[in-house]
C-alpha positions in Angstrom: 14.7 -5.2 23.9 14.7 -6.3 20.2 12.2 -8.8 20.6 10.0 -6.6 22.4 10.4 -4.2 19.8 9.1 -6.4 17.0 6.4 -7.9 18.9 4.1 -4.9 17.5 4.3 -6.7 14.2 3.0 -10.0 15.5 -0.9 -10.9 14.6 -2.7 -10.1 18.2 -5.4 -12.2 19.3 -8.3 -11.8 21.8 -10.1 -14.8 23.2 -8.7 -16.9 20.6 -10.0 -14.7 17.7 -7.4 -13.1 15.5 -7.7 -9.5 15.3 -6.3 -9.1 12.0 -9.7 -10.4 10.7 -11.3 -7.5 12.5 -8.7 -5.0 11.1 -9.4 -6.2 7.5 -13.1 -5.6 8.0 -12.7 -2.2 9.8 -12.2 -0.1 6.7 -15.3 -1.3 5.0 -17.4 -0.1 8.1 -15.8 3.5 8.1 -17.0 4.6 4.7 -20.4 6.4 4.7 -23.0 5.0 2.4 -24.8 7.2 -0.2 -28.5 8.3 1.3 -31.5 8.4 -1.0 -31.7 12.0 -1.6 -30.7 14.3 -4.1 -28.5 16.7 -1.9 -25.8 15.0 -0.5 -23.9 16.0 2.8 -20.4 17.5 3.1 -18.9 14.0 4.0 -20.2 12.3 1.0 -19.2 15.2 -1.2 -15.5 15.1 0.1 -15.5 11.4 -0.5 -16.8 11.6 -4.0 -14.2 14.5 -4.6 -11.5 12.3 -3.3 -12.3 9.2 -5.2 -12.9 11.0 -8.2 -9.4 12.7 -8.2 -7.7 9.4 -7.0 -9.1 7.5 -10.0 -8.2 10.5 -12.6 -4.8 10.3 -11.6 -4.8 6.4 -11.9 -6.2 6.4 -15.3 -4.1 9.1 -16.9 -1.4 6.5 -18.3 -4.1 4.1 -19.3 -5.9 3.8 -22.8 -9.8 3.3 -23.0 -9.4 -0.3 -22.7 -7.7 -0.3 -19.1 -10.6 2.4 -17.9 -12.8 -0.8 -17.0 -10.4 -1.5 -14.1 -11.2 2.0 -12.7 -13.8 0.9 -10.1 -11.3 -1.9 -8.7 -8.2 0.4 -8.6 -10.6 3.0 -6.7 -12.0 0.6 -4.2 -8.3 -0.8 -3.8 -6.8 2.4 -3.2 -9.2 3.6 -0.6 -9.2 0.3 1.3 -5.4 0.3 1.5 -5.3 3.9 2.4 -7.8 3.5 5.2 -6.1 0.2 6.2 -2.8 1.9 6.6 -4.2 5.2 8.5 -6.2 2.9 10.9 -2.8 1.0 11.9 -1.4 4.6 13.3 -3.9 4.7 16.0 -2.8 3.7 19.5 -3.6 -0.1 20.3 -4.1 -1.2 16.5 -2.6 -3.5 14.3 -1.5 -2.9 10.5 -2.1 -5.9 8.5 0.1 -4.4 5.6 3.2 -4.7 8.0 3.1 -8.4 7.5 4.7 -9.4 4.2 2.2 -12.3 3.6 -0.7 -9.8 3.7 1.1 -7.4 1.0 2.1 -10.2 -1.3 -1.4 -11.9 -0.9 -2.7 -8.6 -2.3 0.0 -8.0 -4.9 0.5 -11.4 -6.4 -3.1 -12.1 -7.6 -3.6 -8.8 -9.1 -0.1 -8.7 -10.8 -0.8 -12.2 -12.1 -4.2 -10.8 -13.5 -2.2 -8.0 -15.6 0.2 -10.8 -17.1 -2.8 -13.1 -18.1 -4.8 -10.2 -19.5 -1.8 -9.1 -21.4 -1.1 -12.6 -22.7 -4.9 -13.2 -23.9 -5.6 -9.7 -25.4 -2.0 -9.1 -27.1 0.2 -12.0 -26.6 2.7 -10.5 -29.5 2.9 -7.2 -27.8 3.5 -8.8 -24.2 6.1 -10.9 -25.3 7.8 -8.4 -27.1 8.8 -6.9 -23.9 11.2 -9.9 -23.1 13.5 -9.1 -26.4 13.5 -5.4 -27.5 13.9 -4.9 -31.3 17.4 -4.7 -32.6 19.1 -6.6 -29.8 22.5 -8.1 -31.0 22.2 -12.1 -31.4 24.6 -12.5 -28.5 22.6 -10.6 -26.0 19.3 -12.5 -26.7 19.6 -15.3 -24.1 21.0 -12.8 -21.4 18.2 -10.1 -22.1 15.4 -12.8 -22.1 16.6 -14.1 -18.7 17.0 -10.5 -17.3 13.4 -9.5 -18.5 11.9 -12.5 -17.3 13.4 -12.1 -13.5 12.4 -8.5 -13.7 8.8 -9.7 -14.8 8.4 -12.3 -11.8 9.9 -9.9 -9.2 7.3 -7.3 -9.5 5.0 -8.6 -6.8 7.7 -9.1 -4.8 8.9 -5.4 -5.1 5.0 -4.3 -4.7 4.6 -6.1 -1.4 8.3 -5.5 0.0 8.1 -1.8 -0.8 4.8 -1.3 1.2 5.5 -3.5 4.0 9.3 -2.1 4.5 8.2 1.7 4.6 5.3 1.0 6.7 7.4 -1.2 9.2 10.3 1.4 9.2 8.0 4.0 10.3 6.5 2.0 13.1 9.7 1.1 14.3 10.8 4.6 14.4 7.9 5.9 16.0 8.2 3.2 18.8 12.0 3.9 19.4 10.9 7.6 19.6 8.1 7.1 21.9 10.3 4.8 24.0 12.9 7.2 24.4 10.3 10.1 25.2 8.9 7.9 28.0 12.5 7.1 29.7 14.0 10.7 29.4 10.8 12.5 30.5 11.1 11.7 34.1 14.9 13.1 34.1 14.6 16.0 32.0 11.5 17.6 30.9 13.0 19.8 28.3 14.5 17.1 26.5 11.3 14.7 26.8 9.1 17.7 25.5 11.7 18.0 22.5 11.4 14.4 21.7 7.7 14.4 22.0 7.3 17.5 19.5 9.6 15.3 17.3 7.4 12.3 17.8 4.3 14.4 16.7 5.8 15.5 13.6 6.9 12.2 12.8 3.3 10.7 13.1 2.1 13.5 10.7 5.0 12.3 8.3 3.7 8.4 8.9 0.2 9.5 7.6 1.7 10.8 4.5 3.6 7.6 4.0 0.7 5.5 4.6 -1.4 7.3 2.0 1.7 7.6 -0.3 2.4 3.9 -0.2 -1.2 3.1 -0.9 -1.1 5.2 -4.0 2.0 4.1 -5.1 0.9 0.3 -4.8 -2.2 1.1 -7.1 -0.2 3.3 -9.3 2.3 0.8 -10.3 -0.4 -1.9 -10.8 -2.1 0.5 -13.3 1.3 0.8 -15.1 1.7 -2.9 -15.2 -1.4 -3.1 -16.8 -0.6 -0.5 -19.4 2.2 -2.6 -20.3 
C-alpha cells in the first residue's frame, strides 16, 4: 500500500517519452499572447493585473537596483503557480513534487544572488557573517553558523515547496481512497468524505499558489540582503 501510494510521485513516461518534459512545457502554452490591438480582452486584462500586483508585492522590500529583476521574478512566479496548479488536475504530474526539480530551480537562482552580492557589495555581503560588536570568543562560532545558514538556503527553498505539495497530494490520495472504499458500504459516510475532499482540493489550490509566491518572495529577500 505504501509503495502504491508514493507511485504518484514517480516520473511517468508514455511510449518511452518522459511526461515530465511535457509538464514543464505545458504552462508556457496556457498564457494568452498579447494581440495587436488597442483594446485588450478580459483575459489579457486579468493576466496583466495579476502580474502587476504580484510584481508590486515582490518589489516592495527591494531597492531600486533590484527592480531590474522584476521581469524574471514575475515570469518565475507565474510559471511556478501554473505548474503547481496543473498538477492538481486528474491524471497529471507535478514536477515540483520532485526534490531534484525544486533544488534545480532554487540552487542557481540563490547562487546568482550570492555572486551578485559579492561582486557589487563585497563588504556588505561579508558583514553578514560577523555582526558588529561580537565578542572575540564567539567569532569562530558565529562565522560557522552564518556560513551554514547561507548554504542551507537553497535546500530550504526546495524542500519547503516539495514537502508542502507532497503532503497535500498524499492527503488527497488518502481521502479519495477512503471515499472510494467506504461509499459502497455507507453512502452518507462516503458523501461526507467526498465533501471533505472537495474542501481539501480548494485548500491545495491555495497552497500551490502560496508556495510559488513564498519561493519567489524569499529569493527577492535574499537578493535584498
